[in-house]
Backbone atoms as SQL, in Angstrom:
CREATE TABLE atoms (id INTEGER PRIMARY KEY, chain TEXT, resi INTEGER, resn TEXT, atom TEXT, x REAL, y REAL, z REAL);
INSERT INTO atoms VALUES
  (1, 'A', 1, 'MET', 'N', 44.348, 14.638, 255.053),
  (2, 'A', 1, 'MET', 'CA', 43.688, 15.421, 254.029),
  (3, 'A', 1, 'MET', 'C', 42.267, 14.904, 253.871),
  (4, 'A', 2, 'ASP', 'N', 41.323, 15.796, 253.937),
  (5, 'A', 2, 'ASP', 'CA', 39.906, 15.435, 253.860),
  (6, 'A', 2, 'ASP', 'C', 39.426, 15.554, 252.419),
  (7, 'A', 3, 'GLU', 'N', 39.096, 14.400, 251.807),
  (8, 'A', 3, 'GLU', 'CA', 38.597, 14.404, 250.431),
  (9, 'A', 3, 'GLU', 'C', 37.104, 14.153, 250.441),
  (10, 'A', 4, 'LYS', 'N', 36.369, 15.007, 249.748),
  (11, 'A', 4, 'LYS', 'CA', 34.926, 14.846, 249.647),
  (12, 'A', 4, 'LYS', 'C', 34.567, 14.459, 248.222),
  (13, 'A', 5, 'GLU', 'N', 33.572, 13.615, 248.092),
  (14, 'A', 5, 'GLU', 'CA', 33.089, 13.231, 246.773),
  (15, 'A', 5, 'GLU', 'C', 32.136, 14.312, 246.270),
  (16, 'A', 6, 'VAL', 'N', 32.428, 14.788, 245.073),
  (17, 'A', 6, 'VAL', 'CA', 31.611, 15.838, 244.481),
  (18, 'A', 6, 'VAL', 'C', 30.918, 15.267, 243.248),
  (19, 'A', 7, 'LYS', 'N', 29.597, 15.354, 243.212),
  (20, 'A', 7, 'LYS', 'CA', 28.847, 14.877, 242.059),
  (21, 'A', 7, 'LYS', 'C', 28.471, 16.076, 241.201),
  (22, 'A', 8, 'MET', 'N', 28.719, 15.951, 239.899),
  (23, 'A', 8, 'MET', 'CA', 28.434, 17.048, 238.982),
  (24, 'A', 8, 'MET', 'C', 27.639, 16.519, 237.803),
  (25, 'A', 9, 'THR', 'N', 26.837, 17.388, 237.229),
  (26, 'A', 9, 'THR', 'CA', 26.100, 17.075, 236.007),
  (27, 'A', 9, 'THR', 'C', 26.391, 18.172, 234.996),
  (28, 'A', 10, 'LEU', 'N', 26.858, 17.765, 233.817),
  (29, 'A', 10, 'LEU', 'CA', 27.155, 18.719, 232.766),
  (30, 'A', 10, 'LEU', 'C', 25.873, 19.043, 232.022),
  (31, 'A', 11, 'LYS', 'N', 25.520, 20.301, 231.973),
  (32, 'A', 11, 'LYS', 'CA', 24.254, 20.724, 231.366),
  (33, 'A', 11, 'LYS', 'C', 24.435, 21.289, 229.971),
  (34, 'A', 12, 'ASP', 'N', 25.551, 21.984, 229.704),
  (35, 'A', 12, 'ASP', 'CA', 25.695, 22.673, 228.431),
  (36, 'A', 12, 'ASP', 'C', 27.170, 22.842, 228.093),
  (37, 'A', 13, 'ILE', 'N', 27.481, 22.725, 226.814),
  (38, 'A', 13, 'ILE', 'CA', 28.821, 23.012, 226.317),
  (39, 'A', 13, 'ILE', 'C', 28.661, 24.082, 225.253),
  (40, 'A', 14, 'ASP', 'N', 29.330, 25.191, 225.438),
  (41, 'A', 14, 'ASP', 'CA', 29.207, 26.303, 224.506),
  (42, 'A', 14, 'ASP', 'C', 30.416, 26.325, 223.577),
  (43, 'A', 15, 'ILE', 'N', 30.256, 25.725, 222.380),
  (44, 'A', 15, 'ILE', 'CA', 31.316, 25.688, 221.381),
  (45, 'A', 15, 'ILE', 'C', 30.788, 26.379, 220.129),
  (46, 'A', 16, 'PRO', 'N', 31.504, 27.369, 219.621),
  (47, 'A', 16, 'PRO', 'CA', 31.063, 28.004, 218.378),
  (48, 'A', 16, 'PRO', 'C', 30.994, 26.988, 217.236),
  (49, 'A', 17, 'PHE', 'N', 30.012, 27.158, 216.356),
  (50, 'A', 17, 'PHE', 'CA', 29.744, 26.185, 215.301),
  (51, 'A', 17, 'PHE', 'C', 30.960, 25.914, 214.428),
  (52, 'A', 18, 'TRP', 'N', 31.630, 26.957, 213.943),
  (53, 'A', 18, 'TRP', 'CA', 32.752, 26.744, 213.023),
  (54, 'A', 18, 'TRP', 'C', 33.953, 26.121, 213.714),
  (55, 'A', 19, 'ASN', 'N', 34.133, 26.370, 215.001),
  (56, 'A', 19, 'ASN', 'CA', 35.194, 25.678, 215.737),
  (57, 'A', 19, 'ASN', 'C', 34.894, 24.189, 215.828),
  (58, 'A', 20, 'LEU', 'N', 33.630, 23.860, 216.012),
  (59, 'A', 20, 'LEU', 'CA', 33.236, 22.448, 216.062),
  (60, 'A', 20, 'LEU', 'C', 33.409, 21.784, 214.699),
  (61, 'A', 21, 'VAL', 'N', 33.057, 22.489, 213.625),
  (62, 'A', 21, 'VAL', 'CA', 33.247, 21.955, 212.272),
  (63, 'A', 21, 'VAL', 'C', 34.721, 21.703, 212.015),
  (64, 'A', 22, 'LEU', 'N', 35.577, 22.658, 212.358),
  (65, 'A', 22, 'LEU', 'CA', 37.016, 22.498, 212.169),
  (66, 'A', 22, 'LEU', 'C', 37.552, 21.321, 212.983),
  (67, 'A', 23, 'PHE', 'N', 37.088, 21.168, 214.199),
  (68, 'A', 23, 'PHE', 'CA', 37.518, 20.047, 215.035),
  (69, 'A', 23, 'PHE', 'C', 37.108, 18.711, 214.410),
  (70, 'A', 24, 'LEU', 'N', 35.895, 18.624, 213.888),
  (71, 'A', 24, 'LEU', 'CA', 35.425, 17.373, 213.291),
  (72, 'A', 24, 'LEU', 'C', 36.161, 17.051, 211.992),
  (73, 'A', 25, 'ILE', 'N', 36.549, 18.067, 211.229),
  (74, 'A', 25, 'ILE', 'CA', 37.353, 17.832, 210.025),
  (75, 'A', 25, 'ILE', 'C', 38.735, 17.299, 210.405),
  (76, 'A', 26, 'LYS', 'N', 39.334, 17.879, 211.427),
  (77, 'A', 26, 'LYS', 'CA', 40.629, 17.386, 211.902),
  (78, 'A', 26, 'LYS', 'C', 40.504, 15.948, 212.414),
  (79, 'A', 27, 'LEU', 'N', 39.410, 15.654, 213.080),
  (80, 'A', 27, 'LEU', 'CA', 39.175, 14.301, 213.577),
  (81, 'A', 27, 'LEU', 'C', 39.065, 13.307, 212.425),
  (82, 'A', 28, 'ALA', 'N', 38.382, 13.703, 211.356),
  (83, 'A', 28, 'ALA', 'CA', 38.239, 12.827, 210.192),
  (84, 'A', 28, 'ALA', 'C', 39.599, 12.556, 209.545),
  (85, 'A', 29, 'PHE', 'N', 40.432, 13.598, 209.406),
  (86, 'A', 29, 'PHE', 'CA', 41.757, 13.394, 208.816),
  (87, 'A', 29, 'PHE', 'C', 42.661, 12.568, 209.727),
  (88, 'A', 30, 'ALA', 'N', 42.503, 12.707, 211.020),
  (89, 'A', 30, 'ALA', 'CA', 43.319, 11.930, 211.956),
  (90, 'A', 30, 'ALA', 'C', 42.930, 10.458, 211.961),
  (91, 'A', 31, 'SER', 'N', 41.706, 10.149, 211.557),
  (92, 'A', 31, 'SER', 'CA', 41.272, 8.751, 211.559),
  (93, 'A', 31, 'SER', 'C', 41.847, 7.970, 210.385),
  (94, 'A', 32, 'ILE', 'N', 42.327, 8.638, 209.338),
  (95, 'A', 32, 'ILE', 'CA', 42.845, 7.941, 208.153),
  (96, 'A', 32, 'ILE', 'C', 44.085, 7.109, 208.489),
  (97, 'A', 33, 'PRO', 'N', 45.125, 7.635, 209.148),
  (98, 'A', 33, 'PRO', 'CA', 46.261, 6.785, 209.512),
  (99, 'A', 33, 'PRO', 'C', 45.867, 5.662, 210.482),
  (100, 'A', 34, 'ALA', 'N', 44.928, 5.941, 211.353),
  (101, 'A', 34, 'ALA', 'CA', 44.474, 4.899, 212.283),
  (102, 'A', 34, 'ALA', 'C', 43.824, 3.756, 211.517),
  (103, 'A', 35, 'LEU', 'N', 43.102, 4.067, 210.450),
  (104, 'A', 35, 'LEU', 'CA', 42.490, 3.033, 209.624),
  (105, 'A', 35, 'LEU', 'C', 43.555, 2.151, 208.981),
  (106, 'A', 36, 'PHE', 'N', 44.656, 2.756, 208.502),
  (107, 'A', 36, 'PHE', 'CA', 45.741, 1.968, 207.925),
  (108, 'A', 36, 'PHE', 'C', 46.368, 1.036, 208.956),
  (109, 'A', 37, 'VAL', 'N', 46.583, 1.535, 210.157),
  (110, 'A', 37, 'VAL', 'CA', 47.192, 0.721, 211.211),
  (111, 'A', 37, 'VAL', 'C', 46.278, -0.442, 211.582),
  (112, 'A', 38, 'VAL', 'N', 44.996, -0.170, 211.761),
  (113, 'A', 38, 'VAL', 'CA', 44.047, -1.229, 212.134),
  (114, 'A', 38, 'VAL', 'C', 43.950, -2.268, 211.017),
  (115, 'A', 39, 'THR', 'N', 43.916, -1.823, 209.763),
  (116, 'A', 39, 'THR', 'CA', 43.850, -2.747, 208.631),
  (117, 'A', 39, 'THR', 'C', 45.087, -3.630, 208.586),
  (118, 'A', 40, 'PHE', 'N', 46.265, -3.055, 208.797),
  (119, 'A', 40, 'PHE', 'CA', 47.505, -3.829, 208.791),
  (120, 'A', 40, 'PHE', 'C', 47.510, -4.873, 209.906),
  (121, 'A', 41, 'VAL', 'N', 47.125, -4.468, 211.105),
  (122, 'A', 41, 'VAL', 'CA', 47.125, -5.392, 212.252),
  (123, 'A', 41, 'VAL', 'C', 46.116, -6.525, 212.024),
  (124, 'A', 42, 'MET', 'N', 44.934, -6.186, 211.528),
  (125, 'A', 42, 'MET', 'CA', 43.931, -7.232, 211.273),
  (126, 'A', 42, 'MET', 'C', 44.389, -8.168, 210.165),
  (127, 'A', 43, 'GLY', 'N', 45.008, -7.640, 209.113),
  (128, 'A', 43, 'GLY', 'CA', 45.531, -8.482, 208.037),
  (129, 'A', 43, 'GLY', 'C', 46.596, -9.435, 208.542),
  (130, 'A', 44, 'LEU', 'N', 47.495, -8.932, 209.368),
  (131, 'A', 44, 'LEU', 'CA', 48.535, -9.784, 209.949),
  (132, 'A', 44, 'LEU', 'C', 47.927, -10.862, 210.826),
  (133, 'A', 45, 'PHE', 'N', 46.967, -10.484, 211.649),
  (134, 'A', 45, 'PHE', 'CA', 46.313, -11.450, 212.537),
  (135, 'A', 45, 'PHE', 'C', 45.610, -12.552, 211.743),
  (136, 'A', 46, 'PHE', 'N', 44.814, -12.161, 210.744),
  (137, 'A', 46, 'PHE', 'CA', 44.070, -13.158, 209.977),
  (138, 'A', 46, 'PHE', 'C', 44.984, -13.988, 209.086),
  (139, 'A', 47, 'SER', 'N', 46.114, -13.444, 208.649),
  (140, 'A', 47, 'SER', 'CA', 47.088, -14.236, 207.897),
  (141, 'A', 47, 'SER', 'C', 47.690, -15.318, 208.789),
  (142, 'A', 48, 'LEU', 'N', 48.026, -14.952, 210.007),
  (143, 'A', 48, 'LEU', 'CA', 48.584, -15.939, 210.932),
  (144, 'A', 48, 'LEU', 'C', 47.567, -17.019, 211.275),
  (145, 'A', 49, 'ILE', 'N', 46.320, -16.622, 211.541),
  (146, 'A', 49, 'ILE', 'CA', 45.279, -17.585, 211.858),
  (147, 'A', 49, 'ILE', 'C', 45.005, -18.490, 210.661),
  (148, 'A', 50, 'GLY', 'N', 44.935, -17.893, 209.451),
  (149, 'A', 50, 'GLY', 'CA', 44.711, -18.679, 208.233),
  (150, 'A', 50, 'GLY', 'C', 45.835, -19.667, 207.992),
  (151, 'A', 51, 'GLY', 'N', 47.070, -19.236, 208.186),
  (152, 'A', 51, 'GLY', 'CA', 48.210, -20.143, 208.029),
  (153, 'A', 51, 'GLY', 'C', 48.183, -21.257, 209.048),
  (154, 'A', 52, 'LEU', 'N', 47.783, -20.950, 210.255),
  (155, 'A', 52, 'LEU', 'CA', 47.694, -21.974, 211.298),
  (156, 'A', 52, 'LEU', 'C', 46.645, -23.019, 210.944),
  (157, 'A', 53, 'PHE', 'N', 45.466, -22.572, 210.510),
  (158, 'A', 53, 'PHE', 'CA', 44.421, -23.520, 210.133),
  (159, 'A', 53, 'PHE', 'C', 44.805, -24.332, 208.901),
  (160, 'A', 54, 'GLU', 'N', 45.511, -23.710, 207.951),
  (161, 'A', 54, 'GLU', 'CA', 45.945, -24.445, 206.766),
  (162, 'A', 54, 'GLU', 'C', 46.938, -25.533, 207.172),
  (163, 'A', 55, 'ALA', 'N', 47.828, -25.207, 208.070),
  (164, 'A', 55, 'ALA', 'CA', 48.823, -26.192, 208.522),
  (165, 'A', 55, 'ALA', 'C', 48.134, -27.339, 209.243),
  (166, 'A', 56, 'ILE', 'N', 47.112, -27.054, 210.014),
  (167, 'A', 56, 'ILE', 'CA', 46.410, -28.102, 210.750),
  (168, 'A', 56, 'ILE', 'C', 45.568, -28.961, 209.812),
  (169, 'A', 57, 'MET', 'N', 44.851, -28.328, 208.874),
  (170, 'A', 57, 'MET', 'CA', 43.893, -29.056, 208.038),
  (171, 'A', 57, 'MET', 'C', 44.573, -29.882, 206.945),
  (172, 'A', 58, 'PHE', 'N', 45.630, -29.371, 206.313),
  (173, 'A', 58, 'PHE', 'CA', 46.173, -30.014, 205.138),
  (174, 'A', 58, 'PHE', 'C', 47.493, -30.753, 205.365),
  (175, 'A', 59, 'HIS', 'N', 48.116, -30.561, 206.484),
  (176, 'A', 59, 'HIS', 'CA', 49.408, -31.212, 206.716),
  (177, 'A', 59, 'HIS', 'C', 49.362, -32.169, 207.901),
  (178, 'A', 60, 'ALA', 'N', 48.188, -32.493, 208.351),
  (179, 'A', 60, 'ALA', 'CA', 48.098, -33.372, 209.516),
  (180, 'A', 60, 'ALA', 'C', 47.924, -34.805, 209.124);
């Protein structure tokens, strides 16, 4: 099978304005649960790191 490399440049995207607005609103609402997940993971990570440093600094 002969595969050729094709180079393309995207020049224009034709999206109606209100469709783009609706998409961006959906994107904003979808980011809210992701924010909760990231906050939970970071809190867990920093709690573990803080506990580790406390154990090293005060119980050694």
